[in-house]
LUMROTI-985838 format. One line per 10 residues: for each residue z, y, x of C-alpha. Coordinates in steps of 0.2 Angstrom, whole numbers, plus 2048, in hexadecimal, padded with zeros to 3 digits. Layout:
<pts>
Z Y X ~ ...
</pts>
This chain:
<pts>
A00 AFD 5F9 ~ 9F6 AF1 5ED ~ 9E2 AEF 5EE ~ 9D8 AF4 5DF ~ 9CC AE6 5E6 ~ 9CF AD9 5D7 ~ 9CA AE8 5CC ~ 9BB AEF 5D6 ~ 9B2 ADE 5DA ~ 9B0 ADA 5C8
9A6 AEB 5C4 ~ 99B AE7 5D3 ~ 98E ADB 5CA ~ 98A AE9 5BD ~ 985 AF8 5CA ~ 977 AFE 5D6 ~ 97B AFA 5E8 ~ 98B AF1 5E7 ~ 98C AF1 5FA ~ 992 B03 5F9
9A3 AFF 5F4 ~ 9A7 AF0 5FE ~ 9AB AF6 610 ~ 9AB AEA 61D ~ 99F AF3 62B ~ 99E AED 63D ~ 9AA AF9 645 ~ 9B5 AFF 635 ~ 9C8 B01 63A ~ 9D3 AF7 62C
9E3 B02 62E ~ 9F4 AF8 629 ~ 9FF B05 61E ~ A0F B08 625 ~ A1E B14 623 ~ A1B B22 62D ~ A0B B23 62E ~ 9FF B32 625 ~ 9F3 B2B 61A ~ 9E3 B32 61B
9D3 B2F 60F ~ 9C3 B37 616 ~ 9B8 B39 608 ~ 9A5 B3D 608 ~ 9A0 B43 5F8 ~ 991 B3C 5F6 ~ 989 B2A 5F6 ~ 98E B1D 604 ~ 97C B1D 60C ~ 97D B2F 60C
98F B31 613 ~ 991 B22 61F ~ 986 B28 62C ~ 98F B38 62D ~ 997 B38 63E ~ 9A4 B47 63B ~ 9AD B3B 62F ~ 9AB B2B 63B ~ 9B2 B37 647 ~ 9C1 B3D 641
9C4 B2A 638 ~ 9C4 B23 64A ~ 9CD B30 653 ~ 9DB B30 641 ~ 9DD B1D 644 ~ 9E0 B1E 658 ~ 9F2 B28 653 ~ A03 B20 652 ~ A06 B2B 642 ~ 9F9 B2A 63A
9EA B1F 631 ~ 9DA B22 629 ~ 9CE B19 61C ~ 9BE B21 615 ~ 9B5 B23 602 ~ 9A5 B28 5FC ~ 99F B2F 5EB ~ 99D B20 5DF ~ 989 B20 5D7 ~ 989 B24 5C5
989 B13 5C1 ~ 998 B0F 5CA ~ 9A2 B1D 5C6 ~ 99E B17 5B3 ~ 9A5 B08 5B4 ~ 9B4 B0E 5BE ~ 9B9 B19 5B1 ~ 9B7 B0D 5A3 ~ 9C0 B01 5AE ~ 9CF B0C 5B3
9CC B0B 5C4 ~ 9CE B1B 5CE ~ 9C5 B22 5DE ~ 9CA B15 5ED ~ 9C7 B11 600 ~ 9BA B05 605 ~ 9C5 AFE 613 ~ 9D3 AF7 60B ~ 9CE AFE 5F7 ~ 9DE B08 5F5
9E1 B15 5E9 ~ 9DB B26 5ED ~ 9EA B2E 5E9 ~ 9F5 B22 5F3 ~ 9EF B2C 603 ~ 9F9 B3A 609 ~ 9E9 B45 60C ~ 9D7 B43 604 ~ 9CC B4E 610 ~ 9B9 B51 60B
9AB B56 615 ~ 9A0 B62 60E ~ 98F B64 616 ~ 985 B6A 606 ~ 98A B73 5FB ~ 984 B6C 5EC ~ 98F B5D 5ED ~ 99D B6A 5E8 ~ 99F B61 5D5 ~ 99F B51 5DE
9AF B57 5E7 ~ 9B7 B5D 5D5 ~ 9B2 B4B 5CF ~ 9B8 B40 5DB ~ 9C9 B49 5DC ~ 9CA B45 5C9 ~ 9C5 B34 5CC ~ 9D3 B32 5D7 ~ 9E0 B36 5CA ~ 9E2 B47 5D0
9E4 B59 5C8 ~ 9D3 B62 5CD ~ 9DB B73 5CE ~ 9E6 B76 5DD ~ 9F5 B7D 5D3 ~ 9F6 B71 5C8 ~ 9FB B63 5D6 ~ A0C B5F 5DB ~ A16 B5C 5EB ~ A12 B47 5E7
9FF B47 5E6 ~ 9F4 B48 5F6 ~ 9F1 B55 600 ~ 9DC B5B 5FE ~ 9D3 B63 60E ~ 9C2 B66 610 ~ 9B6 B6B 621 ~ 9A6 B6A 626 ~ 999 B78 626 ~ 99C B7E 614
9AE B83 618 ~ 9A8 B90 621 ~ 9A6 B98 60E ~ 9B4 B8E 604 ~ 9B6 B9D 5F8 ~ 9AD B90 5E8 ~ 9BA B83 5ED ~ 9C7 B8D 5EE ~ 9D2 B87 5DF ~ 9CF B75 5E2
9D2 B72 5F3 ~ 9E5 B74 5FC ~ 9DE B7A 60D ~ 9CD B7A 618 ~ 9CA B77 62A ~ 9BC B83 632 ~ 9B3 B7D 641 ~ 9B7 B6F 64C ~ 9C4 B60 644 ~ 9C7 B55 654
9D5 B5E 659 ~ 9DB B67 647 ~ 9DD B55 63E ~ 9EA B50 64B ~ 9F5 B5F 649 ~ 9F1 B61 636 ~ 9F9 B4D 637 ~ A0A B53 63F ~ A0B B60 632 ~ A0A B54 625
A13 B47 62C ~ A23 B53 630 ~ A22 B59 61C ~ A21 B47 617 ~ A31 B44 620 ~ A39 B50 617 ~ A3A B43 608 ~ A3B B49 5F6 ~ A3E B5B 5F2 ~ A32 B5E 600
A27 B71 5FB ~ A15 B6F 5F8 ~ A15 B84 5FC ~ A1E B81 60B ~ A11 B74 614 ~ A03 B7F 60F ~ A0B B8D 619 ~ A0C B7F 628 ~ 9FA B7C 626 ~ 9F5 B8D 625
9FE B91 637 ~ 9F1 B85 63F ~ 9E2 B8C 647 ~ 9D2 B89 63B ~ 9DB B85 62C ~ 9D9 B90 61D ~ 9E4 B8F 60E ~ 9DD B96 601 ~ 9EB B99 5F5 ~ 9F5 BA3 601
9E7 BB0 5FE ~ 9E3 BBD 5F0 ~ 9D3 BC2 5EC ~ 9D2 BD3 5E3 ~ 9C1 BD9 5D9 ~ 9BC BE9 5D6 ~ 9AD BE5 5C8 ~ 9A2 BD9 5CD ~ 9A6 BDC 5E0 ~ 9B3 BD6 5EC
9C0 BE4 5EF ~ 9CB BDC 5FB ~ 9D2 BCA 602 ~ 9E3 BCB 607 ~ 9F1 BBD 60E ~ 9FE BBD 600 ~ A0A BB2 60E ~ A0F BB7 61D ~ A0A BA5 623 ~ 9F7 BAA 621
9EF BB2 62E ~ 9E4 BC2 629 ~ 9D4 BBA 631 ~ 9D2 BA7 634 ~ 9C9 BA1 642 ~ 9BF B92 644 ~ 9C4 B82 650 ~ 9B9 B7F 65E ~ 9B9 B70 66A ~ 9B6 B77 67D
9B1 B69 685 ~ 9A8 B58 67D ~ 9AB B4D 68A ~ 9BB B4C 683 ~ 9B7 B45 674 ~ 9AB B36 678 ~ 9A9 B31 665 ~ 9A7 B28 65A ~ 9AA B1B 666 ~ 9A8 B0D 65A
99B B14 64C ~ 99A B09 63D ~ 98C AFE 638 ~ 988 AFB 626 ~ 985 AEB 61C ~ 977 AF4 612 ~ 96C B01 613 ~ 970 B13 617 ~ 967 B24 61D ~ 965 B24 62F
96C B14 633 ~ 969 B13 647 ~ 976 B16 657 ~ 978 B2A 655 ~ 97F B31 666 ~ 984 B46 666 ~ 97D B4E 675 ~ 982 B5E 673 ~ 98B B6A 667 ~ 985 B7D 660
975 B86 661 ~ 971 B97 669 ~ 95F B99 665 ~ 965 BA5 659 ~ 95B B9F 64A ~ 95F BAB 63B ~ 95D BA0 62E ~ 968 B92 634 ~ 97B B92 631 ~ 97E B83 63C
976 B8A 64B ~ 982 B9A 646 ~ 993 B91 642 ~ 992 B84 64F ~ 991 B90 660 ~ 994 B90 66F ~ 989 B81 674 ~ 993 B73 67C ~ 989 B65 684 ~ 990 B53 687
98E B4F 69A ~ 97D B44 69C ~ 986 B34 6A4 ~ 992 B33 694 ~ 984 B35 688 ~ 97C B28 691 ~ 98D B1C 692 ~ 98F B1F 67F ~ 97D B1A 67A ~ 980 B0A 687
990 B06 67D ~ 98A B08 66C ~ 97B AFD 66D ~ 984 AF0 674 ~ 98F AF0 666 ~ 984 AF4 657 ~ 977 AEA 65C ~ 96A AFB 657 ~ 959 AFC 65E ~ 958 B0E 65A
963 B1D 662 ~ 963 B2F 659 ~ 968 B3B 668 ~ 96E B49 65B ~ 971 B5A 65C ~ 96C B6C 653 ~ 95C B6C 660 ~ 95C B5B 66A ~ 94C B5E 675 ~ 957 B6E 67C
962 B61 683 ~ 962 B65 696 ~ 961 B54 69B ~ 957 B4C 68B ~ 948 B46 697 ~ 955 B3B 6A3 ~ 95F B34 693 ~ 94F B30 68A ~ 948 B27 699 ~ 957 B1C 69C
957 B18 68A ~ 945 B11 689 ~ 945 B0D 69B ~ 954 B00 698 ~ 962 B08 69E ~ 96C B07 691 ~ 969 AF7 68A ~ 95D AE6 68D ~ 954 AE8 67E ~ 947 AF4 679
94C B04 672 ~ 945 B11 669 ~ 94C B22 66A ~ 94C B31 659 ~ 94E B42 65D ~ 951 B49 64C ~ 953 B5B 651 ~ 943 B5F 65B ~ 93F B73 65F ~ 92C B74 662
92D B7E 671 ~ 939 B72 67A ~ 92F B61 677 ~ 923 B5E 685 ~ 915 B52 688 ~ 924 B4A 695 ~ 931 B46 686 ~ 924 B41 67B ~ 91D B34 689 ~ 92F B2F 68B
931 B2B 677 ~ 922 B21 676 ~ 926 B13 681 ~ 930 B0D 675 ~ 92E B0A 660 ~ 927 B1D 65A ~ 933 B24 64E ~ 92F B32 642 ~ 92D B43 649 ~ 931 B53 642
92F B65 648 ~ 936 B73 63E ~ 92D B85 642 ~ 933 B8B 630 ~ 928 B9A 62E ~ 915 B99 62E ~ 911 BA8 637 ~ 916 BB1 647 ~ 91D BC0 63E ~ 928 BB4 634
92F BAB 641 ~ 933 BBA 64B ~ 93E BC0 63C ~ 947 BB1 63A ~ 947 BAE 64E ~ 93F B9E 64F ~ 936 BA3 65F ~ 928 B97 65C ~ 917 B99 661 ~ 908 B90 65A
903 B8B 66C ~ 915 B85 66D ~ 913 B7A 65A ~ 900 B74 661 ~ 907 B6E 670 ~ 916 B65 669 ~ 90C B5D 65D ~ 8FD B59 66A ~ 909 B51 674 ~ 910 B46 665
8FD B42 660 ~ 8F8 B3D 671 ~ 907 B31 672 ~ 902 B26 665 ~ 90A B30 657 ~ 8FD B31 647 ~ 90B B3A 63C ~ 913 B48 63E ~ 920 B55 632 ~ 924 B67 632
930 B70 629 ~ 92F B81 622 ~ 93A B8C 618 ~ 933 B97 60A ~ 93C BA6 602 ~ 93F BAD 614 ~ 944 BC2 617 ~ 935 BCC 617 ~ 92B BBD 611 ~ 918 BC1 60D
90B BB6 605 ~ 902 BB5 614 ~ 911 BAE 61D ~ 912 BA1 611 ~ 900 B9B 612 ~ 902 B9C 625 ~ 90B B89 622 ~ 8FC B83 61A ~ 8EF B89 627 ~ 8FD B82 636
8FE B72 62E ~ 8EB B72 62D ~ 8E8 B75 641 ~ 8F6 B68 645 ~ 8EB B5C 63C ~ 8DD B61 646 ~ 8E6 B61 655 ~ 8EA B4F 650 ~ 8D7 B4A 64D ~ 8D6 B4B 660
8DE B3D 660 ~ 8DC B32 650 ~ 8D3 B32 643 ~ 8DE B34 634 ~ 8EC B3D 63A ~ 8F8 B45 62E ~ 902 B53 62D ~ 910 B55 620 ~ 915 B66 61C ~ 927 B63 615
92C B76 60C ~ 93D B7B 607 ~ 945 B8B 5FF ~ 950 B97 609 ~ 963 B99 605 ~ 96D BA6 60E ~ 97B BA0 614 ~ 98B BA7 61A ~ 98E BAB 62C ~ 97D BAE 630
971 BBE 633 ~ 96B BBB 622 ~ 97A BBA 618 ~ 975 BCB 60F ~ 965 BC6 609 ~ 95E BC4 5F8 ~ 95B BB3 5F4 ~ 948 BB0 5EB ~ 949 BA9 5DA ~ 945 B97 5D4
933 BA0 5CD ~ 92E BA9 5DD ~ 931 B98 5E5 ~ 928 B91 5DB ~ 91A B9B 5DD ~ 919 B9A 5EF ~ 919 B89 5EE ~ 908 B88 5E2 ~ 902 B94 5F0 ~ 902 B87 5FC
8FF B79 5F1 ~ 8EE B81 5ED ~ 8EB B86 5FE ~ 8EF B72 604 ~ 8E3 B6C 5F7 ~ 8D7 B63 5FD ~ 8DB B63 611 ~ 8D9 B51 617 ~ 8E9 B4D 621 ~ 8F4 B5A 61A
905 B53 60E ~ 90E B63 606 ~ 91F B5F 601 ~ 92D B6A 5F9 ~ 93E B6B 5F4 ~ 943 B71 5E4 ~ 944 B81 5E3 ~ 953 B82 5D3 ~ 95E B77 5DF ~ 95B B85 5EB
961 B92 5E0 ~ 970 B87 5DC ~ 974 B85 5EE ~ 974 B96 5F0 ~ 980 B9B 5E2 ~ 98D B90 5EA ~ 987 B94 5FE ~ 98C BA6 5FA ~ 998 BA7 5EA ~ 9A9 BAD 5EA
9BA BA6 5E2 ~ 9B1 BAA 5CF ~ 9A4 B9D 5D5 ~ 9B2 B8D 5D2 ~ 9B2 B8F 5BF ~ 9A0 B8E 5BF ~ 9A1 B7E 5C9 ~ 9AE B77 5BE ~ 9A4 B78 5B0 ~ 994 B71 5B7
99F B63 5BC ~ 9A7 B61 5AA ~ 996 B62 5A3 ~ 991 B53 5AC ~ 987 B5B 5BC ~ 98E B50 5CC ~ 982 B4A 5D7 ~ 978 B5A 5D7 ~ 96E B59 5E9 ~ 966 B4C 5DF
956 B4F 5D7 ~ 959 B44 5C9 ~ 96A B4C 5C4 ~ 967 B5D 5C7 ~ 966 B67 5B8 ~ 966 B7D 5BE ~ 967 B7F 5AA ~ 97A B78 5AC ~ 97C B85 5BA ~ 977 B94 5B1
981 B90 59F ~ 991 B8F 5AD ~ 98C BA0 5B4 ~ 989 BA8 5A2 ~ 99A BA0 59C ~ 9A3 BA7 5AA ~ 999 BB8 5A9 ~ 990 BB7 5BA ~ 97C BB7 5BC ~ 971 BAF 5CA
96D BC1 5CD ~ 97E BC7 5D1 ~ 983 BB8 5DC ~ 971 BB4 5E4 ~ 962 BBF 5E2 ~ 96B BCE 5E7 ~ 96B BD6 5FA ~ 97C BD9 601 ~ 981 BEB 607 ~ 989 BEA 61A
998 BF3 613 ~ 99A BE4 606 ~ 9AA BD9 609 ~ 9A2 BC7 608 ~ 9AE BB9 601 ~ 9AF BB1 612 ~ 9B3 BC0 61D ~ 9C5 BBA 61F ~ 9BD BAB 626 ~ 9B6 BAC 639
9A8 BA3 640 ~ 9AC BAA 64F ~ 99D BB5 64E ~ 99F BC9 64C ~ 998 BD1 63C ~ 992 BDF 646 ~ 988 BD3 650 ~ 981 BCB 640 ~ 97C BDA 637 ~ 974 BE1 646
96A BD1 646 ~ 965 BD2 636 ~ 95F BE3 638 ~ 955 BDC 646 ~ 94D BCF 63A ~ 947 BDD 62F ~ 93E BE7 63D ~ 937 BD6 643 ~ 942 BD8 654 ~ 945 BC6 65B
951 BC3 669 ~ 952 BB3 675 ~ 95E BA6 678 ~ 96E BAB 680 ~ 96E B9D 68C ~ 960 BA7 696 ~ 965 BBA 693 ~ 974 BC4 694 ~ 983 BC1 688 ~ 97E BC9 677
98F BCA 672 ~ 990 BC0 664 ~ 9A1 BBC 664 ~ 9A1 BA8 665 ~ 9A6 BA7 677 ~ 9B2 BB2 67A ~ 9BB BB2 666 ~ 9BD B9E 66D ~ 9C5 BA2 67D ~ 9B6 B9B 687
9AC B9E 695 ~ 998 B9B 69A ~ 996 B8F 6A9 ~ 983 B90 6AE ~ 97C B81 6B1 ~ 96B B88 6B5 ~ 963 B96 6BA ~ 951 B90 6AF ~ 952 B89 69A ~ 94D B79 697
93B B74 699 ~ 932 B7D 68D ~ 940 B89 687 ~ 93F B99 687 ~ 942 BA3 698 ~ 94F BB2 695 ~ 94A BC2 69F ~ 95E BC7 6A3 ~ 968 BC8 6B2 ~ 965 BBA 6BF
972 BAF 6BF ~ 979 BA0 6CD ~ 980 B90 6C9 ~ 992 B92 6C5 ~ 992 BA3 6C2 ~ 99F BA8 6B3 ~ 99A BB5 6A5 ~ 9A0 BB7 694 ~ 990 BAF 68B ~ 98C BA1 681
98C B90 68A ~ 99B B88 68D ~ 995 B7A 699 ~ 986 B70 69B ~ 985 B5E 6A5 ~ 996 B5F 6A5 ~ 998 B6D 6B1 ~ 9AB B75 6AF
</pts>
């Protein structure tokens, strides 16, 4: 294969941030392409600085390059200036390791972490020199795969992607590689439909072309397999024991500035807190903790290899990690390296953030602290099942300010089910009172209240909810702006309501959204997640051209018996569990974390064939204590925690 570097290098003088395109990061593997190895190009459909830190892509790249029958390289979306230069010079999408053309690989695999990158996916397929629509590609073209959280409703991209992977990818990519390897070995004349049927037989792999969607007017009437190889229900993949997958072992260290430029170590996967708005918490169940000793080992080796002086302990709620204080203490106390290291906890539950945790972190350089109360009043937090009291919040903020922080960030959602104006105004009141807490310790503390418009997501109790319109979200933001005006120490920030609406279209859309997305792309709508590139008008024009409407797709409440676009795909959660939780939300009935209560039978553990191993009879410090049955260490019951602290 011939490298494109001689054609790429002359373009770099005329574009911003040329380091995005050169590769050469510390820790990167530059594979040798030889016959018999399936070539993967792992593509993040956003810019290099956004995609480089993505741990999922790095993990899969390492796993594939460890195999004897596979190799993997990476690619990212070129920014608009580089894309223009590439198209003018006839340079296609390329890998950053060997700078090879994308279409020279056997598989192009996209990470879908946000819905507004969908137009970028189409653009990158086109930039690779491939037909955008799957049914127009031949057996000689690369296979197009996609995974990530957005794959749990893949229907808006069904016309463009050959197959989606639902859930954890560590095991799935190996099985996919074997199917593709054997198919490639058949040589000329091999059948692409046969390949797709072989992939559909794998657990967690969804091949949309093997399913037929029928409509009754504007609603879905049925979704049925059109091939015996396609299961009626595609069930996600779940890794049972994170200890078996200590990746990435060689985290990449970029040569240029990227977001989250630090050592990242995943401490657990999944969440059972039960926040009803949170898709990640629902689709990644059950909770699986990495053994504390392995976490410390990964930190120690990672710091030694990368030279970083900051480590982020990542999960959906890092303060819930059962060994959080010991782990933080080990890092800042020097057990994981000789130099001073700071610790970042990017996902903090205020009811699990203790003075002890704050004190440990404060021993090193203080990084930013963000807490997410989500709702401005207790009533609102009961609806969304974010069971944080005002005392929880003020206690966490006091712990932060008393340990030297002068600025904290609070994240809230507006446009939530049953929301009233007093719930919105409660956001300003909470921020004001947190500033008062800060003044006990500092003259000029700052509290940043960051507000986003709620987007209902598939496989959550709120998947039936009618999303707020952009004008209604703007009205609520104006309420907050008026309430925060003149309040010293409070800074208000907000996300563009129009972008939230477009995200909602893509989040819960069916296959008809594919034509809309294609129209937006062809009208120049790439990088829709970037405010300088986003225009809601493109989406509205595309909807009108396809005979669709915002009201039908985003601002309408769904009925219990309505067939949802993703109903043939399972995140491991029973539909009746989600519906009953939706009814509980409307009734303002909350439920506690099932790690400390009897099983709610959501389906996550039983469908995955996993059992609960009770590691403790009490929750982590600050966590909710359930009122259910007493359990002894090692008791096995069919509930939602797989392991903690390596117990098996």
